[in-house]
N, C-alpha and C positions, 0 to 999 in steps of 0.2 A: 658606521651606523647613523651617526648624526647627519652626515651628508645625504644619505638616502632619504631621511625624514624631511629634510629641508627641500630636496628635489621634489618629493611627492607633494608637499605643501604648496610649492610654487606651481606645479602642474595643475593642482586642484584649483588654485586661484585663477590661473589662466583659463581653464575650462569654464569656470563660473562667469568670468568677465566676458568670455566669448558668447555664452548663452545670453547674457544681459544685452550685449550689443545686437545680437540677432533679434531679440524681442523688441528692442527699441526701434530698429530699422523697419520691422514688419508693422509695428503700430503706426509709425510715421507714414508708411506707404498706404495704409488703410485710411488714415486721416485725410490724405490728399485726394483720394477718390470720392469722398463724401461730398465736398463742395461741387464737384462735377454733376453729381446726381441732383442736388438741389437746383443747380442752374437749369438742368433739363426739365425739372418739374415746373420751374417758373416759366419756361418757354412753352410748355404744354398747356398752361392755364390760359383760358380765353382772355383776350384783351378787353378791358372795360374802358369805354370811351367816356368823354364828358357828356356826350349826347345820351348815353345809357343812364348816367347819373341824373341828368335832367329829366328823363322819362320817369325814373323812380320817384323823384321828389315832386313832380307835377301830377302824378297819379293820386287822385283823392282816396283810392282804396289801399294805398301803401300803408304798411304797419309802422308803428313807432320804431321797431327794431330795424326795419329796412331803411328808414330815413337816417337812423343813427349810423348804420353801417355805411351808407352812401356818404354821409358827412365825414366820417373818419377816413374813408378811402379818398375823398376829395382833398382833405387836409394833407394827407400823406403823399398823394401821387400827382396832384394837379396844381403846380405853382401858377399863380396869376402872372401873365406876361408883364414885363417891365413897362413903365410909362415911357412915352416918347416926348422928351422936352416938357415934362410936367403934365402932359395930356394922356388920358386913358385911350389906348389903342382900341380899334374896333374889335380885334380878336379877344379882348379882355371882357367884353360885354357878357358873353355866356357864363363866364366865371362869376361875375357879379349877379347875374340872373339866378344862379344856383343859390346864392345867399338869400335872395328875395324869396325864392320858392320854398326853401327850408323854413324861413321865418314866417311865411304865410300859410304853411300847411297846418291843418287843424289838429294833427297828431304830434306836432313838434311842441315840446315843452320849453319853458324858460331856461332850464339847465342846458339843454342841447343847443339852443340858439346862442346863449351866452358863451358856451364852450367853443362853438364854431367861430363866432366873431372874435373872441379873445385869441384863439390860436392863429387865425388869419391876420389879426393885427400884429402879432409877434413876428410872423413870417414876412409880412408885406407892409412895413411901416409907411411906405409912400401911399398906400391905399386906405389908410385909416378912415378918412372922410367918406370915401366911396363905399366902404364896407358898412359904415354906420348908416349912410343914406339908403342903401339897398336893403339893409335889415329893417329899417323903418318903413320902407315901401311895402315889404312883406307883412309886417305887423299891421299896417293900416288896412291891408287887403283882407285880413282875418275878420274884421268887424263890419 
């Protein structure tokens, strides 16, 4: 009698463990398909270029929110090209012009300008002087 109870208990434990293993495997397989979907979603999104951002911040009718979104996107997606032997390459000028346009826009506030320049200073320490220079150019254009 005791042997049959032990056998039934072991069989029950084996079945429960089997169910747990199946559930874990299915949940892992579902988790691996999710990143593929997010990758496809990112590919389907329209590509925003630096020129698009420059158009937004140079438009006098752009709202404060549009300028903020463009600035955040710029900080996250557009690293300034590295300097060549200490000199600013010509392909970095549009990036610096973006800073000037944001600083000079009538709907940009001090908080946004400060955030933009501080974040870019952190990311691009070699460009601190140029970032400050282009920020000041934009601020002078406001008055």
